[in-house]
N, C-alpha and C positions, 0 to 999 in steps of 0.2 A: 963481152959478157954475158954466160944463160943466166935465165932465171927460172928457179926450181916452179912450176907448174901447182904443185901443191899448198905451197906460203905461198903464192900470189893469189892463188883462188882462197885461200882461208882469209887473208888479208880484206879482201875485196866482197867476199861474205859478211865477215863481223861489219866493216864498214856500212854496207847497206843494211843490214840488221841493226845496228845500233841508230843509223836515220830514221829509221820505221820504229824502231822503240822510242826515240824522241818524240815523233807524230803521236804513237800511242797513247804515251804522257799527257801529250798537251790535248789530245781528245779527252782523256780523263779528268784533266784540271780544266776542263771547259774552256780551253782557250785556241782550239785548234779554227773554229768557223772564224776567229778575227784574223789569224796568221794569213788562212786560204784567199779573205776578203781583200786584206794589206796588198798580197802577193798580187793577185788577179788585178786590182786597181793601178799599180806599178806595170803593168804590162797593157794597160787600156782597157782591160776586158772587164764588164758590167757582171759581178757575180751573182750567178744563178742556181748557183750550187750549194748544196746545204752538208756540211758533218752529219752522218747518221749518231745516234748515241751508241756509247761503249759497250760492247759485246766480246768479251774474254775470248771466245773461239774464233772470231775474226782478227780479232788482234794476235793471237798465235799464230795465226794462218798466215798474216800478214809479213811477223819478222820471219819465219819460218822462210817462204817463200822468197823473200828478200835475202836471205842469205845462201839459198839454193842458188838463186840468179846469179848474186855478186860470185858465188865459189864457180858457177861452168862460165863468167866471163872473165875471171882472173885465170882458168887454167887455160882457156883458148887462147886469152892474151899472151900466157908465156909461153904456148906450145907455137903460137905463131911468130912470137920475139925470136924464140931458139931456133925457130927452123928458116928466117930469115937469115938471123946471122951464121948459118952455118954455111946459107948459099950466098951469102955475100960479105966475105968476110974483112 
């Protein structure tokens, strides 16, 4: 079964962008540091990183770049999947 590369790319791009938008919201609400500390401690890592103050420019770039990376990853996955299925029926 073939996968439409554009649909796969858009789906992955939106998924990653929404995940990073949630992170931006946590930063705005002041809850990001608590989550980061908790996740690091669950992995036996001493939290040494600190979440920077919210900046709208950085937030826009973060969400946009995340979408772009997801788009490219989805496109690449679908094209590879489709090529494998053509060569190995």
